C-alpha positions as CSV (number, residue, x, y, z in Angstrom):
1,M,-34.7,14.4,-29.5
2,E,-35.4,11.0,-30.8
3,W,-33.8,8.9,-33.6
4,R,-34.8,6.0,-35.7
5,F,-33.7,4.1,-38.8
6,V,-35.0,5.5,-42.1
7,E,-38.1,3.7,-43.4
8,P,-39.8,3.7,-46.8
9,Q,-42.4,6.2,-45.5
10,D,-39.6,8.7,-45.0
11,Y,-38.5,8.7,-48.7
12,E,-40.3,12.0,-49.6
13,W,-38.8,13.8,-46.7
14,A,-35.4,12.2,-47.1
15,I,-35.2,13.1,-50.8
16,A,-36.2,16.7,-50.1
17,A,-33.7,17.0,-47.3
18,S,-31.0,15.3,-49.4
19,K,-31.6,17.9,-52.1
20,E,-30.9,20.7,-49.6
21,H,-27.8,18.8,-48.4
22,H,-26.6,18.4,-51.9
23,K,-26.9,22.2,-52.6
24,E,-24.7,22.9,-49.6
25,S,-22.0,20.4,-50.4
26,D,-18.9,20.8,-52.5
27,W,-20.5,18.3,-54.9
28,S,-23.3,20.8,-55.7
29,E,-22.1,21.1,-59.3
30,V,-23.0,17.5,-59.9
31,E,-26.6,17.0,-61.1
32,Y,-29.0,15.7,-58.4
33,N,-31.4,12.9,-59.5
34,D,-34.5,12.0,-57.5
35,V,-34.6,8.4,-58.9
36,K,-31.0,7.8,-57.9
37,A,-31.6,9.3,-54.5
38,K,-34.5,6.9,-53.9
39,Q,-32.3,4.0,-55.0
40,Y,-29.6,5.1,-52.6
41,F,-32.1,5.1,-49.7
42,D,-33.5,1.7,-50.8
43,V,-30.0,0.2,-50.4
44,A,-29.3,2.2,-47.2
45,I,-32.3,0.7,-45.4
46,T,-32.0,-2.9,-46.6
47,D,-28.2,-3.6,-46.6
48,P,-27.0,-4.5,-43.1
49,N,-23.7,-2.8,-43.7
50,Y,-25.4,0.6,-44.0
51,F,-26.5,2.9,-41.3
52,A,-29.3,5.3,-42.2
53,I,-31.1,7.2,-39.4
54,L,-33.1,10.3,-39.0
55,V,-33.6,12.6,-36.0
56,E,-36.9,14.0,-34.9
57,K,-37.7,16.8,-32.5
58,G,-41.3,16.5,-31.5
59,N,-43.0,15.1,-34.5
60,K,-40.7,17.0,-37.0
61,R,-37.8,15.3,-38.8
62,I,-34.8,17.6,-38.5
63,G,-31.8,15.6,-39.8
64,F,-30.5,12.4,-41.3
65,M,-27.3,10.5,-41.4
66,A,-26.0,7.6,-43.5
67,G,-22.8,5.6,-43.2
68,R,-21.4,2.3,-44.2
69,I,-19.1,-0.4,-43.2
70,L,-16.3,-1.1,-45.6
71,E,-13.2,-3.3,-45.8
72,Y,-9.7,-1.8,-46.1
73,S,-8.3,-2.2,-49.6
74,Y,-5.7,-4.8,-48.5
75,S,-7.3,-6.3,-45.5
76,Y,-10.6,-8.0,-44.5
77,E,-10.7,-5.8,-41.4
78,T,-13.4,-3.1,-41.5
79,F,-14.0,0.5,-40.8
80,A,-17.2,2.6,-40.9
81,K,-17.4,5.7,-43.1
82,E,-19.9,8.5,-42.8
83,L,-21.6,9.1,-46.2
84,E,-24.1,11.9,-45.4
85,L,-24.8,14.1,-42.3
86,Y,-27.4,16.7,-42.6
87,V,-29.3,18.9,-40.1
88,D,-31.9,21.4,-41.3
89,P,-30.7,25.0,-41.0
90,E,-33.3,25.8,-38.2
91,H,-31.8,23.2,-35.9
92,R,-28.0,23.5,-36.5
93,N,-27.3,25.2,-33.2
94,G,-28.6,22.3,-31.3
95,M,-27.1,18.8,-30.7
96,A,-28.6,16.9,-33.6
97,G,-25.3,16.5,-35.5
98,I,-23.4,15.3,-32.5
99,F,-26.3,13.1,-31.5
100,M,-26.3,11.3,-34.9
101,M,-22.5,11.0,-35.0
102,K,-22.6,9.3,-31.5
103,K,-25.2,6.9,-32.7
104,F,-23.1,6.0,-35.8
105,M,-20.0,5.5,-33.7
106,D,-22.0,3.3,-31.2
107,W,-23.4,1.2,-34.1
108,A,-20.0,0.9,-35.7
109,K,-18.3,-0.2,-32.5
110,I,-21.0,-2.9,-32.0
111,K,-20.3,-4.1,-35.6
112,G,-16.6,-4.5,-34.6
113,V,-14.9,-2.0,-36.9
114,R,-11.4,-0.7,-36.2
115,E,-12.4,2.9,-36.7
116,V,-14.9,5.4,-37.9
117,L,-14.1,7.9,-40.6
118,F,-15.8,11.2,-41.4
119,E,-14.9,13.1,-44.5
120,P,-17.1,16.2,-44.4
121,R,-17.7,17.9,-47.7
122,L,-18.5,21.3,-46.2
123,S,-18.4,25.0,-47.1
124,D,-15.8,27.1,-45.3
125,D,-18.3,28.5,-42.8
126,T,-19.4,25.1,-41.5
127,V,-15.9,23.5,-41.3
128,K,-15.2,25.1,-37.9
129,K,-18.5,23.8,-36.4
130,F,-17.8,20.3,-37.7
131,D,-14.2,20.4,-36.4
132,A,-15.5,21.4,-32.9
133,M,-18.1,18.5,-32.9
134,A,-15.6,16.0,-34.0
135,K,-13.1,16.9,-31.3
136,R,-15.8,16.7,-28.7
137,L,-16.3,13.1,-29.8
138,G,-12.6,12.3,-29.4
139,M,-11.9,12.2,-33.1
140,E,-8.5,13.2,-34.6
141,H,-8.1,15.3,-37.7
142,F,-5.9,14.0,-40.4
143,A,-5.7,15.0,-44.1
144,N,-9.2,15.9,-45.1
145,A,-10.9,13.6,-42.6
146,Y,-11.6,12.9,-39.0
147,R,-11.4,9.5,-37.4
148,R,-11.9,7.7,-34.1
149,R,-10.1,4.5,-33.6
150,F,-11.6,1.7,-31.5
151,V,-8.7,-0.9,-31.7
């Protein structure tokens, strides 16, 4: 399995994959817009505070992840927040999700954040799988989120 940052030539695939991800999320009642999705990926690949990767197996793209560094509301200190995490259904029993989560945490730690935060918007049948992945990565569950502190 290989990973790389999302590039403009990935837009068609990323938009198609993000449509599938949107259908599965608890935000599925919100209208999906292709133009807005492309704008989102434009920002994600150009803003240094964004993390946007995809994972390939062989020559096939099988998943993507996006995240962002943010400041706490009342502090200039930073944290990294997962925005999107998607693995195509054929590859969900593999390690792609954990692989991308690890890459995000490595990137965030290098950027000097205090912690990473994951707030999965999942259906009931996928919550248990995400919970198991998060715990394998040393994350703690609190409220509707998972976090891993570095400081």
